[in-house]
GUBADO-94078 format. One record per residue: x, y, z of N, C-alpha, C in turn; residue number from 1. Coordinates in steps of 0.02 Angstrom, whole numbers, plus 50000, padded with zeros to 5 digits. Layout:
REM residues N
     nu     nv     nw    cau    cav    caw     cu     cv     cw  gudo
      X      Y      Z      X      Y      Z      X      Y      Z   NUM
...
This chain:
REM residues 428
     nu     nv     nw    cau    cav    caw     cu     cv     cw  gudo
  55041  57534  54872  55093  57587  54892  55184  57607  54870     1
  55207  57548  54869  55243  57531  54866  55272  57547  54761     2
  55240  57519  54730  55239  57525  54666  55211  57599  54655     3
  55172  57635  54676  55176  57704  54681  55227  57755  54699     4
  55261  57723  54764  55318  57765  54798  55374  57753  54725     5
  55392  57689  54710  55427  57703  54665  55420  57726  54597     6
  55369  57760  54594  55346  57789  54532  55391  57850  54545     7
  55377  57882  54607  55417  57946  54640  55484  57932  54623     8
  55504  57893  54646  55577  57886  54664  55600  57867  54612     9
  55577  57856  54548  55598  57843  54470  55627  57905  54456    10
  55582  57964  54454  55597  58035  54435  55637  58047  54497    11
  55628  58056  54544  55682  58084  54603  55692  58018  54640    12
  55766  58000  54622  55788  57952  54650  55834  57957  54687    13
  55815  57994  54753  55859  58020  54813  55819  58011  54875    14
  55850  57986  54911  55814  57946  54993  55831  57986  55032    15
  55819  58016  55088  55836  58055  55155  55809  58015  55203    16
  55842  58010  55271  55781  57991  55344  55791  58039  55379    17
  55832  58115  55375  55864  58161  55402  55833  58221  55378    18
  55808  58256  55419  55772  58305  55385  55846  58380  55386    19
  55894  58369  55429  55947  58403  55445  55988  58412  55377    20
  55990  58353  55339  56014  58338  55277  55971  58348  55209    21
  55908  58353  55205  55858  58342  55163  55868  58408  55122    22
  55880  58379  55040  55872  58448  55000  55813  58426  54961    23
  55802  58470  54936  55719  58488  54893  55733  58424  54849    24
  55683  58390  54824  55659  58350  54775  55691  58271  54818    25
  55705  58275  54858  55714  58202  54881  55642  58179  54920    26
  55633  58113  54925  55601  58067  54974  55603  58061  55027    27
  55605  58082  55088  55608  58072  55147  55574  58035  55190    28
  55581  57983  55215  55567  57926  55255  55560  57939  55349    29
  55524  57950  55373  55495  57946  55424  55502  57916  55490    30
  55578  57882  55502  55597  57813  55545  55593  57854  55592    31
  55587  57794  55645  55575  57814  55733  55635  57753  55747    32
  55679  57805  55816  55739  57794  55836  55708  57801  55920    33
  55778  57783  55961  55759  57777  56022  55760  57836  56052    34
  55775  57880  56018  55775  57971  56057  55746  58021  55994    35
  55711  57981  55938  55689  58026  55887  55616  57990  55858    36
  55573  58026  55824  55531  58001  55784  55499  58064  55734    37
  55540  58025  55662  55547  58059  55621  55458  58062  55582    38
  55403  58047  55608  55334  58083  55610  55320  58148  55618    39
  55370  58158  55680  55371  58234  55684  55381  58284  55644    40
  55429  58261  55600  55483  58303  55557  55429  58304  55498    41
  55381  58288  55500  55363  58261  55419  55326  58331  55396    42
  55291  58377  55421  55273  58450  55407  55352  58506  55375    43
  55419  58482  55415  55476  58502  55387  55497  58475  55326    44
  55479  58419  55326  55521  58397  55269  55475  58427  55185    45
  55420  58423  55215  55388  58453  55155  55396  58530  55139    46
  55400  58564  55200  55421  58643  55197  55502  58630  55173    47
  55543  58581  55157  55590  58579  55132  55622  58565  55056    48
  55542  58548  55032  55538  58546  54958  55543  58449  54966    49
  55525  58398  55007  55536  58348  54985  55464  58325  54938    50
  55490  58277  54905  55437  58248  54851  55382  58205  54873    51
  55398  58180  54905  55361  58114  54952  55400  58135  55024    52
  55338  58103  55070  55354  58090  55148  55317  58022  55174    53
  55366  57975  55178  55338  57919  55199  55313  57918  55298    54
  55276  57902  55314  55248  57917  55372  55217  57854  55380    55
  55214  57820  55456  55175  57780  55477  55135  57777  55544    56
  55134  57864  55549  55056  57879  55600  55031  57943  55564    57
  54964  57962  55601  54937  58000  55572  54983  58069  55614    58
  54966  58109  55537  55005  58189  55544  54945  58236  55538    59
  54902  58209  55534  54851  58273  55521  54871  58324  55477    60
  54909  58309  55415  54941  58346  55356  54898  58324  55277    61
  54863  58367  55263  54828  58353  55214  54868  58372  55143    62
  54903  58350  55106  54981  58332  55080  54958  58278  55022    63
  54970  58286  54952  54965  58240  54910  55030  58183  54918    64
  55072  58236  54934  55149  58221  54970  55156  58148  55014    65
  55125  58156  55063  55117  58091  55137  55090  58035  55099    66
  55136  57983  55102  55123  57909  55091  55128  57874  55158    67
  55073  57877  55184  55035  57825  55239  55050  57767  55235    68
  55095  57726  55273  55110  57666  55272  55121  57626  55339    69
  55096  57548  55335  55110  57534  55420  55165  57543  55461    70
  55216  57527  55430  55299  57541  55456  55329  57582  55387    71
  55352  57635  55403  55402  57677  55364  55470  57626  55355    72
  55495  57604  55406  55566  57579  55408  55556  57506  55328    73
  55501  57465  55354  55492  57412  55314  55478  57435  55250    74
  55430  57496  55235  55430  57523  55170  55488  57554  55153    75
  55530  57572  55184  55620  57588  55150  55645  57522  55124    76
  55608  57487  55150  55650  57410  55138  55634  57369  55073    77
  55559  57381  55078  55512  57355  55025  55548  57377  54968    78
  55540  57456  54962  55544  57511  54909  55621  57468  54884    79
  55683  57466  54911  55741  57435  54913  55737  57369  54869    80
  55702  57336  54898  55687  57272  54851  55646  57261  54786    81
  55596  57311  54780  55570  57327  54718  55618  57380  54668    82
  55668  57402  54676  55722  57448  54665  55773  57379  54627    83
  55798  57323  54692  55846  57295  54674  55822  57223  54614    84
  55771  57226  54607  55727  57169  54564  55741  57225  54491    85
  55755  57268  54499  55740  57297  54413  55810  57292  54392    86
  55863  57267  54420  55951  57245  54407  55960  57161  54379    87
  55981  57162  54320  56023  57094  54340  56088  57100  54334    88
  56133  57118  54380  56187  57139  54383  56221  57102  54457    89
  56272  57075  54458  56320  57043  54519  56300  57088  54554    90
  56286  57070  54613  56276  57099  54685  56301  57072  54732    91
  56364  57101  54770  56413  57043  54821  56410  57078  54882    92
  56376  57012  54929  56362  57041  54993  56423  57027  55045    93
  56461  57085  55085  56516  57092  55111  56506  57077  55184    94
  56500  56982  55218  56499  57015  55302  56565  56967  55328    95
  56557  56958  55403  56590  56948  55455  56620  56978  55507    96
  56662  56946  55560  56674  56976  55606  56709  57052  55602    97
  56751  57027  55560  56801  57074  55570  56850  57068  55496    98
  56854  57154  55472  56894  57156  55397  56821  57177  55340    99
  56790  57177  55368  56712  57205  55329  56726  57253  55287   100
  56746  57303  55302  56734  57377  55288  56785  57387  55241   101
  56864  57355  55253  56944  57347  55232  56922  57314  55162   102
  56886  57266  55176  56878  57197  55124  56829  57241  55069   103
  56768  57271  55082  56733  57303  55045  56770  57341  55006   104
  56805  57401  55034  56828  57469  55014  56890  57420  54950   105
  56925  57388  54962  56981  57346  54896  56938  57328  54857   106
  56887  57281  54868  56843  57248  54807  56810  57296  54770   107
  56791  57366  54784  56766  57403  54773  56800  57427  54709   108
  56885  57454  54767  56922  57499  54707  56954  57445  54647   109
  56938  57383  54662  56984  57360  54608  56896  57353  54541   110
  56864  57316  54572  56784  57307  54511  56793  57387  54482   111
  56776  57448  54512  56768  57504  54500  56835  57531  54456   112
  56868  57488  54433  56926  57491  54384  56890  57472  54314   113
  56836  57420  54323  56837  57420  54244  56740  57408  54236   114
  56708  57408  54299  56638  57423  54303  56593  57450  54321   115
  56553  57493  54313  56533  57545  54348  56491  57512  54409   116
  56525  57537  54472  56520  57503  54518  56491  57533  54587   117
  56452  57524  54621  56395  57556  54685  56415  57515  54735   118
  56441  57553  54777  56460  57518  54861  56434  57557  54903   119
  56427  57511  54972  56413  57546  55032  56457  57596  55056   120
  56415  57671  55067  56462  57729  55085  56488  57720  55175   121
  56544  57744  55164  56572  57718  55257  56540  57651  55264   122
  56520  57644  55348  56492  57574  55364  56406  57581  55372   123
  56386  57613  55341  56311  57597  55315  56287  57520  55305   124
  56285  57488  55364  56300  57398  55341  56240  57373  55377   125
  56190  57442  55429  56114  57403  55448  56059  57403  55427   126
  56018  57395  55453  55959  57404  55429  55928  57458  55400   127
  55968  57506  55432  55928  57569  55366  55990  57572  55294   128
  56053  57568  55326  56102  57575  55281  56101  57551  55220   129
  56090  57465  55231  56074  57404  55174  56029  57451  55130   130
  55967  57470  55141  55922  57487  55094  55936  57536  55061   131
  55958  57587  55105  55978  57665  55066  56046  57645  55011   132
  56088  57590  55019  56139  57573  54993  56104  57546  54912   133
  56069  57492  54921  56018  57476  54857  55996  57544  54821   134
  55980  57579  54865  55928  57645  54823  55963  57683  54793   135
  56029  57683  54815  56084  57721  54762  56090  57701  54726   136
  56075  57637  54697  56098  57602  54656  56072  57657  54578   137
  56113  57664  54530  56104  57706  54467  56080  57657  54410   138
  56044  57672  54374  56016  57648  54313  56071  57617  54287   139
  56110  57632  54266  56182  57618  54224  56224  57568  54277   140
  56209  57555  54325  56267  57511  54375  56281  57449  54354   141
  56346  57428  54325  56364  57353  54330  56362  57303  54369   142
  56377  57331  54439  56383  57292  54483  56381  57318  54566   143
  56381  57291  54605  56378  57318  54693  56411  57277  54721   144
  56428  57338  54768  56463  57295  54823  56416  57314  54895   145
  56408  57263  54931  56364  57271  54990  56389  57247  55032   146
  56413  57297  55095  56425  57270  55154  56360  57265  55204   147
  56371  57214  55240  56329  57184  55297  56347  57191  55371   148
  56338  57224  55429  56345  57208  55469  56269  57178  55511   149
  56314  57141  55561  56247  57114  55616  56288  57089  55687   150
  56239  57096  55735  56256  57069  55798  56212  57025  55832   151
  56177  56998  55799  56123  56943  55795  56117  56892  55752   152
  56072  56836  55764  56069  56782  55707  55981  56839  55680   153
  55966  56813  55600  55909  56822  55579  55929  56902  55537   154
  55970  56923  55567  55992  56990  55560  56009  56984  55480   155
  56055  56961  55467  56091  56958  55379  56036  56918  55334   156
  55999  56875  55356  55957  56836  55320  55914  56898  55290   157
  55879  56935  55358  55847  56981  55330  55859  57036  55261   158
  55926  57049  55271  55960  57084  55222  55953  57053  55158   159
  55978  56997  55156  55979  56965  55103  55908  56960  55071   160
  55854  56947  55085  55787  56958  55083  55767  57010  55047   161
  55802  57081  55048  55804  57118  55006  55865  57157  54955   162
  55912  57121  54956  55969  57124  54938  55970  57085  54875   163
  55952  57029  54886  55953  56971  54837  56023  56948  54803   164
  56069  56949  54857  56162  56948  54824  56152  56890  54790   165
  56203  56888  54728  56221  56841  54684  56274  56817  54703   166
  56321  56858  54748  56387  56828  54773  56389  56845  54846   167
  56441  56808  54868  56452  56846  54939  56520  56821  54957   168
  56544  56856  55022  56609  56852  55046  56583  56849  55133   169
  56602  56786  55157  56620  56793  55249  56699  56812  55256   170
  56718  56855  55271  56790  56870  55285  56816  56824  55363   171
  56774  56804  55407  56787  56774  55451  56732  56781  55490   172
  56725  56739  55564  56694  56730  55594  56745  56732  55686   173
  56729  56780  55705  56771  56771  55769  56731  56781  55824   174
  56787  56810  55885  56736  56832  55942  56728  56913  55957   175
  56648  56909  55919  56635  56974  55908  56557  56970  55920   176
  56520  57038  55947  56446  57026  55972  56424  56966  55992   177
  56466  56932  56049  56464  56873  56064  56394  56876  56114   178
  56367  56927  56139  56321  56953  56196  56259  56929  56138   179
  56259  56968  56081  56171  56931  56037  56183  56887  56001   180
  56254  56850  55978  56248  56788  55945  56243  56740  55994   181
  56281  56749  56041  56268  56684  56096  56324  56649  56084   182
  56381  56671  56081  56453  56630  56072  56487  56629  56014   183
  56524  56600  55999  56557  56585  55914  56514  56542  55891   184
  56482  56492  55904  56446  56445  55845  56393  56487  55835   185
  56373  56544  55873  56318  56593  55862  56330  56629  55791   186
  56385  56651  55815  56435  56705  55751  56428  56658  55698   187
  56453  56611  55709  56443  56556  55640  56399  56561  55593   188
  56332  56538  55646  56256  56548  55626  56241  56594  55592   189
  56258  56655  55610  56210  56705  55597  56264  56755  55535   190
  56327  56725  55533  56356  56775  55481  56350  56721  55408   191
  56356  56638  55441  56309  56615  55373  56245  56602  55349   192
  56204  56642  55384  56144  56672  55342  56164  56666  55262   193
  56226  56727  55258  56242  56736  55187  56252  56680  55137   194
  56290  56609  55164  56307  56572  55138  56221  56534  55131   195
  56189  56543  55173  56116  56495  55166  56088  56521  55107   196
  56076  56609  55096  56048  56622  55028  56083  56622  54983   197
  56157  56614  54964  56196  56596  54898  56172  56512  54877   198
  56176  56473  54942  56149  56418  54927  56090  56393  54917   199
  56024  56427  54951  55962  56418  54913  55954  56459  54838   200
  55974  56502  54817  55988  56533  54751  56035  56528  54716   201
  56070  56478  54700  56122  56479  54647  56173  56504  54650   202
  56210  56555  54709  56251  56591  54710  56309  56584  54716   203
  56351  56634  54706  56415  56592  54713  56482  56634  54775   204
  56503  56597  54815  56535  56616  54874  56616  56604  54856   205
  56648  56666  54888  56733  56672  54897  56730  56635  54958   206
  56773  56591  54969  56777  56540  55013  56861  56584  55045   207
  56874  56582  55108  56963  56587  55135  56955  56505  55155   208
  57019  56494  55118  57011  56415  55134  57052  56388  55182   209
  57089  56454  55208  57133  56430  55264  57091  56412  55299   210
  57034  56452  55330  56985  56438  55400  56942  56369  55392   211
  56968  56305  55421  56942  56256  55404  56852  56265  55428   212
  56827  56315  55480  56760  56301  55476  56727  56341  55428   213
  56750  56369  55366  56722  56373  55306  56724  56308  55264   214
  56756  56273  55281  56754  56207  55224  56674  56175  55238   215
  56643  56164  55296  56580  56141  55331  56542  56201  55306   216
  56558  56266  55329  56504  56307  55315  56486  56317  55263   217
  56524  56306  55189  56508  56324  55122  56465  56245  55105   218
  56472  56195  55127  56455  56153  55103  56383  56149  55053   219
  56380  56123  55001  56299  56149  54963  56312  56183  54930   220
  56352  56243  54929  56349  56318  54881  56367  56288  54819   221
  56320  56297  54763  56322  56271  54709  56415  56279  54688   222
  56432  56373  54691  56466  56388  54666  56529  56407  54706   223
  56607  56386  54713  56647  56395  54762  56715  56444  54730   224
  56730  56482  54753  56802  56511  54744  56834  56512  54790   225
  56885  56484  54785  56931  56474  54865  56999  56524  54849   226
  57013  56566  54895  57073  56581  54907  57115  56583  54962   227
  57191  56587  54990  57204  56559  55043  57299  56564  55037   228
  57328  56537  55083  57393  56537  55068  57419  56476  55029   229
  57369  56423  55038  57396  56368  55011  57315  56321  54986   230
  57324  56261  54933  57269  56257  54920  57196  56258  54920   231
  57237  56303  54878  57156  56354  54828  57168  56390  54777   232
  57135  56414  54755  57103  56414  54674  57137  56488  54658   233
  57150  56540  54728  57211  56584  54699  57241  56598  54767   234
  57290  56594  54786  57348  56585  54807  57392  56658  54834   235
  57443  56663  54887  57464  56712  54899  57500  56718  54954   236
  57564  56762  54976  57582  56733  55051  57614  56808  55076   237
  57628  56814  55137  57645  56857  55151  57713  56901  55153   238
  57738  56941  55113  57817  56954  55107  57856  56997  55159   239
  57804  57046  55183  57810  57077  55248  57771  57126  55277   240
  57760  57129  55325  57735  57187  55356  57742  57249  55410   241
  57826  57265  55400  57846  57323  55415  57862  57370  55394   242
  57813  57434  55389  57759  57432  55430  57708  57412  55371   243
  57717  57416  55344  57652  57430  55268  57646  57341  55240   244
  57590  57308  55247  57593  57233  55207  57606  57232  55130   245
  57654  57202  55121  57661  57163  55059  57643  57101  55056   246
  57611  57087  54989  57598  57032  54957  57601  57001  54904   247
  57624  56924  54905  57629  56899  54818  57596  56842  54801   248
  57582  56881  54765  57521  56818  54742  57550  56778  54709   249
  57521  56702  54708  57560  56650  54680  57491  56627  54621   250
  57478  56566  54626  57418  56505  54592  57366  56558  54582   251
  57337  56560  54502  57258  56564  54497  57286  56668  54454   252
  57330  56700  54477  57338  56771  54487  57390  56798  54438   253
  57394  56846  54400  57457  56882  54366  57477  56929  54395   254
  57448  56943  54468  57453  57024  54484  57518  57018  54517   255
  57577  56965  54528  57631  56981  54557  57636  57005  54622   256
  57683  57043  54631  57698  57075  54701  57629  57161  54726   257
  57612  57129  54765  57555  57216  54798  57595  57246  54839   258
  57612  57300  54844  57629  57346  54896  57582  57396  54910   259
  57547  57362  54986  57492  57384  54979  57513  57468  55040   260
  57461  57494  55067  57479  57543  55122  57420  57553  55168   261
  57427  57476  55187  57379  57423  55239  57430  57419  55301   262
  57411  57446  55353  57457  57382  55417  57429  57338  55458   263
  57463  57287  55455  57445  57219  55513  57434  57160  55443   264
  57476  57128  55459  57473  57047  55436  57392  57030  55419   265
  57371  57057  55474  57294  57031  55475  57242  57048  55413   266
  57285  57087  55394  57241  57108  55320  57259  57076  55245   267
  57307  57037  55266  57333  56977  55214  57252  56934  55181   268
  57224  56921  55210  57150  56903  55164  57110  56949  55155   269
  57112  57005  55171  57076  57054  55144  57086  57074  55072   270
  57175  57075  55058  57202  57082  54993  57218  57036  54968   271
  57207  56971  54979  57189  56891  54947  57126  56890  54903   272
  57076  56917  54944  57000  56921  54911  56984  56973  54874   273
  57017  57031  54885  57003  57060  54822  57053  57057  54759   274
  57113  57019  54778  57134  56998  54710  57076  56942  54670   275
  57066  56895  54701  57011  56832  54689  56956  56879  54650   276
  56927  56920  54678  56868  56945  54653  56877  56982  54574   277
  56925  57010  54581  56955  57056  54530  56954  56992  54470   278
  57005  56933  54485  57037  56883  54443  56956  56863  54411   279
  56919  56844  54460  56844  56799  54448  56817  56866  54414   280
  56801  56922  54406  56765  56949  54352  56820  56965  54301   281
  56881  56929  54295  56919  56966  54232  56947  57030  54228   282
  56947  57068  54292  56976  57136  54291  57050  57118  54262   283
  57087  57170  54223  57149  57145  54203  57206  57160  54266   284
  57259  57119  54280  57298  57123  54329  57333  57173  54334   285
  57331  57214  54318  57375  57290  54314  57328  57321  54347   286
  57255  57317  54336  57210  57361  54361  57195  57354  54420   287
  57194  57275  54421  57201  57240  54514  57257  57278  54572   288
  57318  57270  54535  57376  57297  54575  57375  57361  54584   289
  57360  57392  54522  57359  57475  54550  57296  57493  54595   290
  57240  57460  54600  57210  57482  54643  57200  57453  54706   291
  57233  57401  54722  57244  57385  54799  57300  57438  54793   292
  57361  57456  54755  57415  57497  54804  57396  57568  54814   293
  57345  57580  54761  57333  57656  54809  57272  57666  54835   294
  57241  57621  54868  57206  57610  54918  57237  57630  54993   295
  57198  57687  54991  57257  57717  55055  57185  57720  55126   296
  57192  57678  55203  57147  57688  55241  57133  57741  55268   297
  57059  57740  55299  57054  57793  55320  56982  57784  55389   298
  56981  57852  55431  56919  57835  55497  56939  57787  55531   299
  57018  57781  55549  57055  57769  55604  57052  57665  55595   300
  57065  57667  55524  57052  57591  55508  57123  57562  55494   301
  57176  57549  55521  57237  57515  55506  57284  57552  55461   302
  57279  57637  55499  57324  57682  55476  57371  57694  55502   303
  57441  57714  55454  57506  57711  55498  57511  57784  55496   304
  57495  57813  55559  57508  57909  55564  57578  57915  55586   305
  57621  57971  55565  57680  57982  55585  57668  58081  55621   306
  57681  58071  55680  57678  58142  55702  57734  58183  55747   307
  57784  58201  55684  57855  58223  55724  57881  58157  55719   308
  57949  58141  55787  57966  58066  55794  57934  58009  55802   309
  57861  58024  55816  57824  57963  55845  57795  57923  55774   310
  57788  57854  55784  57749  57834  55733  57670  57793  55775   311
  57620  57790  55719  57570  57765  55775  57553  57723  55712   312
  57519  57658  55745  57479  57631  55716  57380  57637  55736   313
  57334  57650  55696  57285  57695  55728  57224  57662  55705   314
  57191  57597  55745  57158  57559  55737  57104  57549  55777   315
  57064  57621  55778  57014  57619  55818  56942  57641  55813   316
  56932  57591  55756  56863  57606  55741  56844  57564  55785   317
  56835  57496  55783  56809  57440  55818  56860  57382  55847   318
  56847  57340  55896  56858  57291  55933  56832  57245  55969   319
  56862  57203  55945  56837  57122  55984  56891  57073  55990   320
  56884  57041  56036  56949  56999  56075  56981  56975  55997   321
  56961  56945  55928  56990  56917  55883  57041  56971  55843   322
  56991  57047  55855  57037  57086  55806  57097  57118  55859   323
  57071  57118  55911  57124  57160  55952  57185  57101  55976   324
  57168  57051  55983  57234  56990  55986  57267  56986  55904   325
  57224  56996  55853  57274  57000  55802  57331  57067  55796   326
  57281  57111  55812  57331  57180  55809  57402  57198  55848   327
  57374  57157  55929  57448  57154  55967  57480  57120  55933   328
  57473  57039  55916  57514  56999  55908  57548  57039  55802   329
  57514  57083  55797  57560  57104  55730  57609  57173  55761   330
  57572  57206  55807  57614  57253  55841  57680  57216  55880   331
  57667  57164  55895  57724  57125  55939  57792  57119  55895   332
  57781  57106  55834  57822  57098  55767  57852  57138  55747   333
  57859  57204  55745  57865  57258  55745  57926  57287  55766   334
  57985  57287  55722  58060  57307  55751  58063  57362  55763   335
  58045  57397  55836  58040  57459  55864  58084  57450  55928   336
  58130  57509  55945  58140  57495  56024  58098  57521  56073   337
  58055  57561  56061  58021  57611  56103  57931  57590  56071   338
  57892  57533  56104  57821  57525  56093  57797  57542  56142   339
  57728  57572  56142  57672  57580  56171  57616  57553  56156   340
  57573  57523  56196  57534  57480  56177  57449  57528  56227   341
  57416  57550  56183  57364  57578  56211  57297  57550  56190   342
  57242  57540  56219  57217  57491  56213  57125  57480  56262   343
  57097  57513  56199  57016  57523  56255  56978  57468  56268   344
  56916  57466  56300  56867  57418  56318  56838  57405  56238   345
  56829  57328  56270  56792  57296  56201  56713  57260  56212   346
  56649  57299  56203  56586  57285  56201  56557  57237  56176   347
  56477  57218  56181  56446  57178  56172  56482  57114  56185   348
  56500  57080  56224  56542  57025  56266  56507  56999  56306   349
  56447  57006  56321  56402  56970  56380  56434  56969  56419   350
  56407  56886  56447  56453  56859  56514  56514  56827  56496   351
  56562  56845  56434  56610  56838  56422  56665  56880  56424   352
  56640  56937  56441  56650  57003  56431  56739  57017  56479   353
  56732  57006  56552  56791  56997  56582  56842  56947  56570   354
  56817  56892  56575  56858  56847  56552  56904  56859  56478   355
  56891  56888  56424  56887  56902  56365  56965  56946  56383   356
  56929  57024  56399  56976  57065  56425  57048  57020  56472   357
  57027  56987  56483  57070  56961  56559  57130  56905  56526   358
  57093  56874  56447  57145  56870  56405  57188  56899  56362   359
  57159  56934  56352  57218  57012  56302  57260  57017  56360   360
  57256  57044  56439  57288  57049  56466  57359  56989  56464   361
  57328  56940  56482  57388  56887  56490  57433  56874  56417   362
  57411  56891  56352  57425  56925  56289  57485  56968  56293   363
  57460  57014  56331  57505  57069  56351  57558  57060  56378   364
  57562  57012  56443  57604  56982  56480  57649  56950  56446   365
  57642  56930  56398  57682  56893  56347  57756  56915  56333   366
  57751  56987  56315  57805  57017  56294  57824  57081  56346   367
  57883  57112  56312  57908  57182  56362  57874  57264  56327   368
  57834  57294  56345  57813  57368  56317  57832  57427  56340   369
  57847  57475  56311  57876  57523  56352  57832  57557  56395   370
  57799  57546  56380  57720  57556  56410  57668  57536  56388   371
  57607  57516  56430  57553  57501  56402  57467  57544  56451   372
  57449  57557  56436  57380  57599  56434  57311  57555  56423   373
  57287  57542  56492  57222  57511  56460  57171  57577  56481   374
  57100  57587  56428  57061  57619  56439  56987  57606  56438   375
  56972  57613  56502  56878  57605  56506  56876  57527  56494   376
  56811  57517  56497  56792  57447  56484  56796  57416  56558   377
  56801  57342  56526  56809  57292  56588  56873  57290  56606   378
  56928  57309  56568  57002  57324  56593  56983  57355  56667   379
  56935  57380  56681  56919  57416  56747  56926  57345  56793   380
  56914  57298  56790  56903  57261  56833  56940  57202  56823   381
  56985  57203  56776  57042  57143  56773  57098  57153  56816   382
  57151  57105  56842  57201  57090  56850  57250  57098  56804   383
  57302  57160  56832  57339  57187  56790  57412  57227  56820   384
  57466  57241  56768  57507  57278  56813  57515  57345  56782   385
  57454  57360  56722  57476  57412  56678  57422  57478  56708   386
  57453  57515  56673  57405  57575  56678  57330  57577  56668   387
  57295  57608  56713  57221  57605  56685  57189  57683  56673   388
  57153  57697  56632  57124  57769  56641  57045  57754  56621   389
  57006  57784  56673  56926  57790  56644  56891  57789  56576   390
  56940  57835  56535  56919  57854  56480  56986  57860  56444   391
  56963  57901  56374  57003  57918  56326  57046  57993  56324   392
  57004  58032  56366  57016  58090  56391  57078  58101  56423   393
  57063  58057  56481  57113  58049  56553  57192  58015  56525   394
  57169  57987  56472  57229  57934  56440  57285  57992  56400   395
  57241  58024  56360  57273  58068  56325  57313  58128  56344   396
  57279  58138  56415  57291  58197  56463  57364  58170  56488   397
  57370  58110  56515  57432  58071  56532  57479  58086  56485   398
  57442  58061  56430  57513  58060  56366  57541  58139  56350   399
  57490  58188  56362  57527  58243  56341  57579  58262  56412   400
  57569  58242  56467  57626  58276  56503  57704  58221  56506   401
  57697  58171  56472  57751  58114  56455  57800  58166  56410   402
  57757  58190  56352  57821  58217  56303  57871  58165  56267   403
  57834  58134  56249  57876  58046  56209  57889  58068  56152   404
  57958  58060  56145  57974  58052  56082  58013  57983  56048   405
  58016  57989  55973  58036  57926  55955  58000  57843  55969   406
  57936  57861  55969  57889  57811  56018  57858  57766  55942   407
  57832  57723  55966  57792  57676  55921  57747  57649  55952   408
  57672  57661  55915  57591  57668  55955  57550  57630  55949   409
  57520  57571  55958  57465  57517  55941  57403  57547  55969   410
  57348  57617  55949  57312  57635  55978  57247  57592  55946   411
  57216  57548  55979  57153  57506  55957  57092  57519  56038   412
  57030  57515  56010  56980  57487  56045  56897  57500  56007   413
  56869  57477  56046  56793  57487  56048  56768  57564  56022   414
  56732  57586  55961  56713  57643  55933  56684  57673  56012   415
  56642  57669  56034  56643  57697  56107  56691  57709  56143   416
  56757  57704  56136  56787  57715  56192  56837  57761  56152   417
  56823  57776  56099  56833  57852  56061  56914  57859  56065   418
  56957  57793  56045  57020  57785  56087  57076  57847  56031   419
  57062  57864  55954  57076  57921  55916  57088  57975  55958   420
  57051  57983  56003  57060  58053  56069  57139  58070  56100   421
  57161  57996  56091  57241  58000  56117  57290  58024  56057   422
  57262  58046  56011  57312  58063  55934  57312  58139  55964   423
  57266  58186  56020  57269  58253  56005  57324  58258  56065   424
  57340  58216  56114  57419  58230  56143  57475  58238  56106   425
  57457  58218  56039  57539  58228  56000  57523  58310  55953   426
  57495  58327  55945  57457  58386  55908  57507  58449  55951   427
  57539  58478  55891  57600  58548  55908  57536  58591  55915   428
């Protein structure tokens, strides 16, 4: 069945899972979710001109374009595997607790200067997004960079089974998705499944050598390339982060000084690995430098936004205890007389949630701020002396009433908190 479906795909290499976005000539996979069943849209997909409709339930439709399989999602992943096997190119997988998407974007920007490179769009890094990314690789691709997100063990191993990465990066292993992974050691085991694959298939791992736990996690991998601030194949250091990150490369690279548009010294490893990957794949130094310097973050990730007299560090796409701590510590180092902290609740922390939120409060109490706004989540049940709002709309309404000028704001929180809503308070 997969071979027959692949014949259709080769003539029409476009895959869709949403009939609202379906265009004529695409293959529709009828996936199921908590609130929808793609099988019920099979007729609609045919009507819209799908060249194939992959279903896993009886539809009662007699049409040669219907492909009945035991499981539509599994068929999508198997089709991706079949397509992946047609290529003999470097496939670089990226996972980690923090910085995956920024690292992916920087690495892609560097490689794409010299090689025809395909990468994950946005953060389509789950069990649906990863196979869709593989299926977007064109026949003339020279490289692929694929982001892998995970919130439980065996997830990364599953992605590797049909992505077949030849190279890999784990950005870090922090306090993220503790509920699903079962603690920090569980995070390391889960993310380490990428290293397990590289170890078993003679792959190459790019290792942040400053993090001691990677020394153990990478044991036995045949090919290791290290980066960091010292004792690594490629080294560099932070020159400044006020407000933008400036990195000076040292050993192993001729890139020199890199003036980024990234906010936060926590992005230093992301820049270092982008340079390292570029050097490893023999991208000219001037192209590496230009690619990183021209990259501008979007989608509420480490963005510097200026509205009239106010300055905002907008880092509201995601949050966990590790990234929240890094953002606050970085903000504390910014020289500004009027600093406001606006942080939202952190999700998927399980039994550790209240404790982790209370530890963030303790960190905040070590500095003096103009004001602190806590929004939603388990900040509701912590002990603190700061202002609390049940949701981002309430916090935005309060900010709107204050008419704040000449302030500097850190806005951060888990995606579900919608902390970017606070920016509406400063719209003219």
